N, CA, C and O of each residue as an XYZ file, in Angstrom:
440
protein
N      40.510     -2.487    -49.509
C      39.716     -1.286    -49.478
C      38.977     -1.080    -50.806
O      37.841     -0.605    -50.804
N      39.595     -1.425    -51.929
C      39.013     -1.155    -53.239
C      37.610     -1.723    -53.396
O      36.709     -0.970    -53.767
N      37.368     -3.015    -53.134
C      36.003     -3.529    -53.356
C      34.963     -2.806    -52.501
O      33.862     -2.518    -52.970
N      35.310     -2.517    -51.255
C      34.359     -1.840    -50.373
C      34.106     -0.414    -50.833
O      32.964      0.045    -50.805
N      35.144      0.296    -51.255
C      34.964      1.677    -51.705
C      34.087      1.735    -52.949
O      33.219      2.603    -53.048
N      34.296      0.828    -53.897
C      33.470      0.797    -55.107
C      32.009      0.549    -54.725
O      31.115      1.231    -55.226
N      31.763     -0.409    -53.854
C      30.402     -0.720    -53.413
C      29.769      0.491    -52.724
O      28.611      0.816    -52.987
N      30.520      1.160    -51.842
C      29.979      2.304    -51.111
C      29.561      3.426    -52.064
O      28.488      4.007    -51.904
N      30.395      3.727    -53.042
C      30.041      4.792    -53.978
C      28.876      4.379    -54.864
O      28.012      5.205    -55.157
N      28.828      3.143    -55.290
C      27.696      2.682    -56.109
C      26.396      2.752    -55.320
O      25.347      3.075    -55.878
N      26.458      2.449    -54.017
C      25.262      2.550    -53.173
C      24.773      3.990    -53.075
O      23.591      4.227    -52.825
N      25.671      4.953    -53.268
C      25.303      6.371    -53.257
C      24.929      6.878    -54.644
O      24.702      8.073    -54.829
N      24.863      5.971    -55.623
C      24.474      6.354    -56.965
C      25.600      6.923    -57.808
O      25.346      7.554    -58.835
N      26.841      6.710    -57.391
C      27.990      7.215    -58.134
C      28.627      6.046    -58.871
O      29.114      5.098    -58.255
N      28.616      6.125    -60.192
C      29.204      5.059    -61.008
C      30.723      5.138    -60.929
O      31.312      6.195    -61.154
N      31.341      4.030    -60.615
C      32.800      3.944    -60.584
C      33.214      3.090    -61.767
O      32.875      1.908    -61.834
N      33.945      3.678    -62.699
C      34.343      2.976    -63.912
C      35.776      2.481    -63.866
O      36.117      1.514    -64.547
N      36.622      3.129    -63.073
C      38.017      2.739    -62.982
C      38.502      2.929    -61.558
O      38.078      3.852    -60.862
N      39.392      2.048    -61.131
C      40.064      2.184    -59.842
C      41.547      2.007    -60.118
O      41.963      1.029    -60.739
N      42.332      2.957    -59.653
C      43.776      2.899    -59.852
C      44.440      2.830    -58.482
O      44.243      3.712    -57.646
N      45.215      1.797    -58.256
C      45.906      1.653    -56.983
C      47.346      2.082    -57.134
O      47.947      1.945    -58.200
N      47.886      2.601    -56.056
C      49.282      3.032    -55.999
C      49.627      3.945    -57.164
O      50.632      3.756    -57.849
N      48.769      4.943    -57.374
C      48.983      5.897    -58.461
C      49.993      6.942    -58.003
O      49.922      7.455    -56.886
N      50.919      7.238    -58.881
C      51.866      8.316    -58.631
C      52.022      9.093    -59.924
O      52.297      8.510    -60.973
N      51.849     10.387    -59.858
C      52.027     11.229    -61.037
C      52.890     12.416    -60.649
O      52.729     12.988    -59.570
N      53.801     12.780    -61.531
C      54.641     13.947    -61.267
C      54.797     14.730    -62.557
O      55.235     14.196    -63.576
N      54.435     15.999    -62.499
C      54.603     16.892    -63.640
C      55.014     18.249    -63.095
O      54.403     18.778    -62.166
N      56.035     18.787    -63.678
C      56.512     20.114    -63.280
C      56.750     20.210    -61.777
O      56.444     21.226    -61.153
N      57.297     19.147    -61.208
C      57.651     19.163    -59.790
C      56.506     18.909    -58.833
O      56.716     18.899    -57.620
N      55.305     18.702    -59.339
C      54.146     18.433    -58.488
C      53.847     16.942    -58.520
O      54.035     16.290    -59.547
N      53.382     16.399    -57.394
C      53.102     14.961    -57.329
C      51.812     14.708    -56.575
O      51.396     15.497    -55.727
N      51.191     13.590    -56.903
C      50.037     13.096    -56.162
C      50.508     11.861    -55.419
O      51.175     11.007    -56.002
N      50.175     11.754    -54.147
C      50.631     10.623    -53.360
C      49.516     10.112    -52.465
O      48.529     10.806    -52.222
N      49.683      8.914    -51.988
C      48.739      8.324    -51.034
C      49.385      8.316    -49.657
O      50.569      8.010    -49.519
N      48.600      8.653    -48.639
C      49.103      8.657    -47.265
C      48.296      7.684    -46.431
O      47.114      7.462    -46.689
N      48.932      7.112    -45.441
C      48.221      6.173    -44.579
C      47.675      6.834    -43.319
O      46.733      6.314    -42.720
N      48.234      7.956    -42.901
C      47.766      8.665    -41.710
C      47.029      9.927    -42.149
O      47.401     10.549    -43.144
N      45.993     10.307    -41.417
C      45.172     11.446    -41.819
C      45.079     12.493    -40.721
O      44.786     12.175    -39.569
N      45.331     13.742    -41.088
C      45.193     14.886    -40.180
C      44.531     16.019    -40.955
O      44.322     15.902    -42.163
N      44.202     17.101    -40.283
C      43.638     18.264    -40.961
C      44.637     18.790    -41.988
O      44.243     19.199    -43.081
N      45.922     18.782    -41.650
C      46.941     19.220    -42.613
C      46.940     18.335    -43.856
O      47.091     18.830    -44.973
N      46.768     17.015    -43.663
C      46.701     16.098    -44.809
C      45.495     16.423    -45.686
O      45.600     16.400    -46.912
N      44.365     16.723    -45.080
C      43.157     17.089    -45.833
C      43.437     18.339    -46.658
O      43.095     18.393    -47.839
N      44.054     19.341    -46.044
C      44.351     20.587    -46.756
C      45.340     20.359    -47.902
O      45.189     20.937    -48.979
N      46.346     19.519    -47.670
C      47.301     19.195    -48.738
C      46.598     18.459    -49.879
O      46.895     18.693    -51.051
N      45.671     17.575    -49.535
C      44.929     16.841    -50.561
C      44.079     17.801    -51.401
O      43.985     17.640    -52.618
N      43.473     18.779    -50.768
C      42.688     19.781    -51.484
C      43.558     20.575    -52.454
O      43.125     20.900    -53.560
N      44.785     20.887    -52.039
C      45.712     21.586    -52.929
C      46.037     20.719    -54.143
O      46.110     21.227    -55.262
N      46.234     19.415    -53.935
C      46.511     18.502    -55.049
C      45.289     18.391    -55.967
O      45.432     18.371    -57.189
N      44.101     18.319    -55.387
C      42.897     18.220    -56.207
C      42.730     19.445    -57.104
O      42.227     19.340    -58.223
N      43.151     20.591    -56.611
C      43.069     21.808    -57.423
C      43.952     21.698    -58.665
O      43.738     22.412    -59.645
N      44.944     20.803    -58.627
C      45.885     20.630    -59.742
C      45.671     19.321    -60.490
O      46.438     19.006    -61.400
N      44.646     18.551    -60.129
C      44.494     17.195    -60.655
C      44.387     17.159    -62.172
O      44.913     16.239    -62.798
N      43.739     18.106    -62.762
C      43.552     18.077    -64.222
C      44.859     18.374    -64.960
O      45.024     17.988    -66.117
N      45.777     19.054    -64.294
C      47.101     19.284    -64.867
C      47.995     18.075    -64.627
O      48.729     17.651    -65.520
N      47.933     17.529    -63.429
C      48.795     16.400    -63.080
C      48.378     15.108    -63.767
O      49.228     14.289    -64.117
N      47.082     14.919    -63.962
C      46.561     13.724    -64.630
C      45.708     14.172    -65.816
O      44.482     14.223    -65.718
N      46.354     14.497    -66.931
C      45.628     15.054    -68.078
C      44.462     14.199    -68.569
O      43.521     14.738    -69.150
N      44.496     12.887    -68.354
C      43.380     12.041    -68.787
C      42.087     12.403    -68.069
O      41.002     12.066    -68.543
N      42.189     13.084    -66.932
C      40.998     13.467    -66.169
C      40.463     14.832    -66.588
O      39.470     15.302    -66.033
N      41.101     15.466    -67.548
C      40.763     16.841    -67.931
C      39.288     17.030    -68.265
O      38.706     18.057    -67.916
N      38.676     16.062    -68.931
C      37.275     16.183    -69.330
C      36.327     15.434    -68.400
O      35.158     15.233    -68.731
N      36.821     15.027    -67.254
C      36.015     14.256    -66.309
C      35.622     15.104    -65.114
O      36.279     16.093    -64.788
N      34.557     14.707    -64.481
C      34.143     15.298    -63.199
C      34.870     14.507    -62.125
O      34.632     13.308    -61.979
N      35.748     15.151    -61.374
C      36.559     14.485    -60.362
C      35.994     14.804    -58.978
O      35.833     15.971    -58.619
N      35.695     13.757    -58.205
C      35.246     13.916    -56.827
C      36.379     13.472    -55.921
O      37.075     12.503    -56.223
N      36.567     14.168    -54.821
C      37.647     13.848    -53.901
C      37.165     13.071    -52.694
O      36.011     13.177    -52.279
N      38.079     12.285    -52.140
C      37.776     11.500    -50.941
C      39.035     11.342    -50.117
O      40.148     11.386    -50.641
N      38.848     11.157    -48.822
C      39.920     10.766    -47.925
C      39.454      9.512    -47.200
O      38.262      9.333    -46.950
N      40.399      8.652    -46.869
C      40.058      7.403    -46.187
C      41.151      7.048    -45.208
O      42.329      7.317    -45.448
N      40.756      6.444    -44.105
C      41.717      5.997    -43.100
C      41.040      5.012    -42.173
O      39.813      4.938    -42.107
N      41.844      4.265    -41.468
C      41.308      3.320    -40.487
C      40.628      4.071    -39.345
O      39.530      3.710    -38.921
N      41.283      5.108    -38.857
C      40.734      5.933    -37.784
C      40.813      7.380    -38.224
O      41.878      7.873    -38.595
N      39.669      8.059    -38.178
C      39.617      9.466    -38.570
C      39.013     10.252    -37.409
O      37.840     10.062    -37.087
N      39.788     11.129    -36.778
C      39.226     11.943    -35.704
C      38.048     12.769    -36.206
O      38.023     13.177    -37.367
N      37.079     13.014    -35.341
C      35.867     13.740    -35.739
C      36.167     15.097    -36.350
O      35.528     15.484    -37.329
N      37.149     15.847    -35.781
C      37.443     17.171    -36.321
C      38.017     17.085    -37.733
O      37.768     17.967    -38.555
N      38.778     16.038    -38.021
C      39.338     15.843    -39.355
C      38.216     15.477    -40.333
O      38.165     15.993    -41.449
N      37.325     14.588    -39.907
C      36.194     14.199    -40.758
C      35.310     15.403    -41.068
O      34.880     15.573    -42.208
N      35.036     16.238    -40.070
C      34.197     17.425    -40.280
C      34.869     18.411    -41.227
O      34.204     19.009    -42.074
N      36.176     18.585    -41.091
C      36.912     19.486    -41.978
C      36.833     19.006    -43.420
O      36.569     19.800    -44.323
N      37.056     17.724    -43.645
C      37.002     17.157    -44.993
C      35.594     17.278    -45.572
O      35.435     17.644    -46.736
N      34.582     16.978    -44.776
C      33.184     17.061    -45.209
C      32.824     18.488    -45.614
O      32.228     18.702    -46.669
N      33.181     19.460    -44.784
C      32.857     20.864    -45.065
C      33.497     21.346    -46.368
O      32.988     22.260    -47.017
N      34.618     20.723    -46.743
C      35.333     21.146    -47.945
C      34.973     20.297    -49.166
O      35.622     20.392    -50.207
N      33.928     19.463    -49.030
C      33.398     18.735    -50.174
C      34.022     17.394    -50.461
O      33.816     16.841    -51.542
N      34.787     16.847    -49.521
C      35.411     15.548    -49.717
C      34.580     14.439    -49.084
O      34.026     14.609    -47.998
N      34.498     13.303    -49.771
C      33.922     12.125    -49.145
C      34.880     11.658    -48.050
O      36.098     11.747    -48.201
N      34.324     11.162    -46.955
C      35.117     10.662    -45.843
C      34.784      9.189    -45.657
O      33.655      8.834    -45.318
N      35.773      8.340    -45.880
C      35.580      6.895    -45.775
C      36.372      6.399    -44.577
O      37.588      6.577    -44.505
N      35.671      5.775    -43.639
C      36.324      5.290    -42.434
C      35.890      3.882    -42.090
O      34.943      3.340    -42.661
N      36.595      3.315    -41.160
C      36.306      1.960    -40.713
C      35.246      1.994    -39.621
O      35.275      2.838    -38.726
N      34.314      1.058    -39.718
C      33.297      0.868    -38.696
C      33.253     -0.626    -38.414
O      32.637     -1.390    -39.158
N      33.901     -1.033    -37.350
C      34.037     -2.467    -37.083
C      34.900     -3.094    -38.151
O      36.030     -2.663    -38.376
N      34.375     -4.111    -38.812
C      35.112     -4.794    -39.876
C      34.788     -4.229    -41.261
O      35.336     -4.691    -42.262
N      33.904     -3.238    -41.323
C      33.428     -2.687    -42.592
C      33.960     -1.274    -42.804
O      34.367     -0.599    -41.858
N      33.949     -0.839    -44.067
C      34.198      0.560    -44.393
C      32.852      1.228    -44.600
O      31.898      0.600    -45.059
N      32.784      2.495    -44.260
C      31.546      3.241    -44.421
C      31.861      4.665    -44.865
O      32.910      5.210    -44.520
N      30.965      5.257    -45.621
C      31.070      6.673    -45.947
C      30.458      7.425    -44.775
O      29.284      7.243    -44.451
N      31.257      8.264    -44.149
C      30.810      8.957    -42.941
C      29.986     10.208    -43.231
O      29.348     10.732    -42.318
N      29.977     10.699    -44.452
C      29.174     11.878    -44.776
C      27.698     11.523    -44.678
O      27.299     10.417    -45.045
N      26.880     12.457    -44.184
C      25.455     12.171    -44.068
C      24.746     12.387    -45.406
O      25.373     12.792    -46.385
N      23.461     12.122    -45.445
C      22.677     12.177    -46.682
C      22.593     13.585    -47.255
O      22.328     13.738    -48.448
N      22.808     14.609    -46.455
C      22.746     15.996    -46.933
C      24.044     16.444    -47.600
O      24.095     17.536    -48.167
N      25.083     15.630    -47.545
C      26.381     15.981    -48.085
C      26.316     16.233    -49.588
O      25.691     15.476    -50.331
N      26.963     17.291    -50.017
C      27.050     17.622    -51.437
C      28.537     17.706    -51.794
O      29.220     18.631    -51.354
N      29.052     16.748    -52.591
C      30.475     16.740    -52.896
C      30.874     17.890    -53.810
O      30.086     18.345    -54.639
N      32.094     18.344    -53.647
C      32.663     19.334    -54.552
C      33.245     18.599    -55.746
O      33.843     17.534    -55.589
N      33.079     19.147    -56.917
C      33.649     18.528    -58.133
C      34.783     19.421    -58.643
O      34.683     20.648    -58.651
N      35.853     18.767    -59.064
C      36.996     19.483    -59.649
C      37.008     19.233    -61.130
O      37.883     19.736    -61.834
């Protein structure tokens, strides 16, 4: 997924300088985790974590953080929920990954 995700964001004009796989951070009982299945509840939980990202990952404190969700299969209602809340939605299309947000999408920055 990493090479395709980097390419997709670069095609949208977003410079990707670092990619961290299997990241886990825990501070004051809060953690960031990766999930393989995606639901509206997962999107909402991810938004709650993003609200705390600068505390959980202090190195990101001075950075503009954009959020994304990705899965092999993303139901339309889940994709729409994530899009409306400013998250990039990355899904599988055949053998390729694609950003499902349309050209009018404006990401939220944390």
